[in-house]
VEXTI-732578 format. One record per residue (C-alpha): residue in one letter; x negated, y, z negated. Coordinates in steps of 0.25 Angstrom, whole numbers, padded with zeros to 4 digits, always signed. Layout:
# VEXTI-732578
aXYZ;...
END
This chain:
# VEXTI-732578
m+0319+0131+0178;p+0323+0116+0177;d+0323+0110+0163;r+0310+0103+0161;s+0312+0099+0147;h+0311+0084+0151;d+0297+0087+0157;v+0291+0092+0144;k+0277+0085+0141;l+0272+0095+0131;a+0269+0084+0120;n+0262+0075+0129;i+0254+0086+0136;l+0251+0093+0122;n+0246+0080+0116;q+0237+0077+0129;q+0231+0091+0128;m+0228+0090+0114;m+0221+0076+0116;r+0214+0081+0128;n+0208+0093+0121;k+0206+0086+0108;i+0215+0096+0101;s+0222+0092+0088;l+0236+0097+0084;s+0229+0105+0073;k+0219+0112+0083;l+0231+0115+0093;a+0238+0121+0082;r+0227+0130+0077;t+0223+0134+0092;t+0237+0137+0096;g+0242+0143+0083;l+0254+0134+0084;n+0259+0126+0072;k+0254+0112+0071;s+0267+0106+0069;t+0273+0113+0081;l+0262+0107+0090;h+0264+0093+0084;n+0279+0095+0088;y+0274+0099+0102;c+0265+0086+0103;n+0277+0078+0099;g+0287+0083+0110;v+0293+0096+0104;v+0294+0106+0115;p+0291+0120+0110;s+0300+0131+0112;n+0289+0142+0111;v+0282+0144+0124;h+0271+0151+0116;s+0267+0138+0109;l+0266+0131+0122;k+0258+0142+0128;k+0248+0142+0117;i+0246+0126+0118;a+0246+0127+0134;n+0235+0138+0133;l+0226+0130+0124;f+0226+0118+0134;g+0225+0127+0146;l+0239+0123+0151;t+0251+0130+0155;i+0264+0129+0147;d+0270+0120+0159;e+0258+0111+0158;l+0259+0109+0143;v+0274+0107+0143;y+0276+0100+0156;g+0263+0095+0161;k+0263+0103+0173;k+0265+0117+0178;l+0279+0120+0181;v+0278+0134+0187;e+0283+0135+0201;p+0275+0140+0213;g+0276+0155+0213;r+0279+0156+0198;y+0269+0160+0188;y+0267+0161+0173;i+0261+0175+0170;e+0252+0175+0158;g+0258+0184+0147;l+0272+0185+0152;p+0282+0174+0148;g+0290+0168+0160;l+0288+0163+0174;y+0286+0173+0185;d+0289+0173+0200;i+0278+0180+0208;k+0282+0186+0221;i+0274+0192+0231;t+0280+0202+0241;k+0273+0207+0253;i+0274+0222+0253;l+0266+0225+0266;
END
């Protein structure tokens, strides 16, 4: 997968979502169970290394992790995230008859 670190928009998107949904940093911390200072760092450009934190935040706003971090879905056609299973999967259909 290509390096997309220069495309990270997490801080902007997180701040926009908080304003749009009228959610304070304190409420976001309580709702997600994440530390307020950690969330403050995310709002100021620190990119989390913990995908579980991203998932909690994305779920709260009804976004995918890709949408939260990059502002768009990055999954290629024919590839899917499977809920509850980490990673990206190719789905292949084989005609058997």
